[in-house]
N, C-alpha and C positions, 0 to 999 in steps of 0.2 A: 768343408766336411759336415755331414749331417749326423746328428746324434739324437736318437729317440730315447727320451728318458723314461716316459711312462705311457701307459694306455689309460684313457679316461672314458668312462661311460656316462650315462645320464646322471646328472646331479654331481658330477665330479667337479673338483676345484683345481684351478691352476693359478700360478703367479703368487701364491701365498708367501713364498720366500722372497718375493720382490716387494712386499708391502712396505711402504715408507710413510712415515708421518709428515715428511717434508716433501718438497717438490724435486727431490733428487732423482735423476734419470736412471732408469733401469736398462740393463743390457739384455734382458730376456726377450725371447721371441717364441711365439706359439703358433703352430700351424695345425688346423683341423683336417683330419683325413676325410671327413664327411661333412655335409651341411649341418650346421648347428646354430643355436642361439647362445649368446654370451651375455651374462649380466655383469656389468662393471659395478663394483661397490667401492665407494670412497670411504676409506677407513675412518677418516675424521668425522663422517656423518654418523658413525656407529659408536665409536669410542670417544667419549667426551669427558675427559678427567674433570672431576669436581661437580659434575651434574648428575642428578638422579637418573637412573636407568629405568625406563618404562618396561612393561612386560614384553612387548614386541621386540624392543632393542635387546633385552636380556636373552630372549629366545634366539635371535640372530647371532649374538655373541656365542651362545652355547653351541649352536649348529656349526659355526665357523671353527670353534675349538675342536669339535668332534671331527670335522673334516681335516683339520691340521694334524690331529693325532693319527688319523688313518693314512694321510699322505706321508707322515714321518715314518710310519711302519713300512710303507711302500718304498721309501728311499733306502731304508736299511735292507729291505729285501733285494732291491736292485744292486746295492753295494755287495751284498753277499753273492749274488749271481755273477757279477763281473769279476769278483775276486778269484773265481776258479781259473786256474792257469790253462787247462786244456780246453779245447773247443768242445770235445765230447762231454766233458763235465758241465760246461755251461749249457749245452743243449739239453742234457738229461735233467739238469736242475730246473731249467725253464719248463720243460715238458712235465716234470713231476709237479711243479707248482700249478700248472694249468690243470692237470688231472685232479689235484686236491681242490682247486677252485671250482671245478665242474663236478666234483664228486663222481668221477667216471674215468675209466681208462681210455675211452674213445671220446674225443672232443675236437672242437675247431678252435684255432687260435685267431686272434684279431688282426694278425699282421700278414702282409704279403711276404714272400721270401726275402725280398730286398729290405723291407721294413724290419723283419726279424733279424737280419744281419746287422742293421743299424742299431736295433735295440740291444743285441748281444755284444755290440762293438767288435764285430768280426767282419772279415771279407766275405762277400756274398758267394763267390765261387767256392771258397773253402767250406762254407756252411753247407752248400748243396752237395759237395763231395762227401762230407762227413755224414750227412743225413742218408745218402745212398749207402755208404759203408755200414751204418748202423742198421739199416733195413736189411741189407744182405746178411749181416751177422745175427739177425733175429731179435734185435732190441726193440725195434719200432716198425710200424707200418704207417704209410702216409700217402695221401693224395691231395695235392694242393695244400689247403689250410686244415685239412682233417687229419688228425693223428690218432694212432692207437699205441699205447704203451704195452708192450708184451712183458709179462712178469713185472708188472708195475709195482707190486708190493715191495719188492727188493729195492727199487729206485726210491720209493717214498721213505724207506727206512734209512737210506744213505743220506738223504738231504733232510 
């Protein structure tokens, strides 16, 4: 089973929950959807208890903490998203978050239909059927990855 936990853009951080100070093996796996470069950082090269922290090392620690806080916020947002029991509520919540993120009612999502189903932890065919119903009922318009929320203000107030 495939589970998409988050979308990452340029400068994103992953694997922070798998950080270990020891050689303990992690069960995490990451797959990139597009070609990218990854910087592996050995935590013991940055955090050295008992040693003076230089300016550069301090800045790296500061940046990592900022990224960890942002990722923590994303985790809670994802938990909030998947806590909706109905498929429609999950879809509307996700689309309203994307509208807020893009500050627009018309936007493109970063996922294919199959990836969106994995991200929402739902069946792909059920997702497609519900999107069609929502379009027929006048909640949304969409074509491939481009969506438009109709009466978006009411959705943004709900979530």
